[in-house]
N, C-alpha and C positions, 0 to 999 in steps of 0.2 A: 488494329482496332480503331474504328473511326469515332469521332466525337459523338455522332448520333447513337452508336452502340453503347457508349458510356452513359449517356443520359437515360436510357431505357432499362439499364440493369437494376435489379433489386439490391438493397443493401446487404452486405455479407452477414450482418447480425441485426436481427429485428429488436428494437428497443421497446421496453414495456411502457405502460401508461402511468405507473405508480409515481409516488413522490421521489424527489431527488434525495440521495443519501449523502450526508455531510462527510467530508474527508475523502482521501484518496486510498485506493487499494494499496496494501503494504508493498506488493511487488512493484508497483509503479515508482514508489519512493526509493526502494532499495536498488532498483535498476539504474538510477541516476548516479550511483556511487561506483568507485573503482576499488577492487579488492586485491590484497589484504589492506585493511583499513583499521585504524585504532578507534576504539569506542569513543574517545573524546572528539575525534574528527567527525564521526557520524553525528554526534550531538551538535557540534559546531555548524556543520553544513546543513543538516536536515532536522535538527531537534525541534524546530517550530512547525514542521509539517504535521498536518492533522491526518491521521490514518483511521480507517474503518476497522472496528473490532466488534466481536459478538455482543459486547456490552455498550456499544455506542462509540462515537468518535472520541479519540484521545490524541494528544500531542505525542509525537514519537519520543521527544526528550523526556517526558514524564514516564513513559513506559520503560525507556532505557535506564532511568534512575533506579529501577527495580532489578536490573540485570547485573550480575557479577563479572561478566566477561570484560576483558580489556582490549581484545583484538579479534577481528573477524577475517578469517582467511578467504572465505567465499561468501557470496550473497546468501546462499542457503544457511550458512552459519548464523548470519545476522537475523534472517527471517525466523529460524528456529528459536533464537534467543528471545525475540519479540513474542512469538507464539507461545513460548513457555510462560510468559506473563499474562497475555491477553486471552490465550486459548484459540481454538479454531471453531468455526461453525458459521451459520448464517448471520449476516449483518442485518440488524433490524432496520425497517424503514420508519418514517415519521408516524405512520398510522398503525404500527404494530403494538 
């Protein structure tokens, strides 16, 4: 593929015109970790990360304070624990 071809290609994902949403998707934050991992290590490394939730942005450490798990053997286990607290669903934008 030549440089000229790369310049004329459309983006793979078209971005909307709406307002930016504060925080990062949960999957982006959990993907930065290695598993199995202790609850305390997740809080130490990513506790101040702001994640998007259906009720608005929250710090991951605040969410994890409501979780009883002490160890996550997979990324899915951590995500399920977080989602058990914050729920799942659409993330509101600033003008919703």
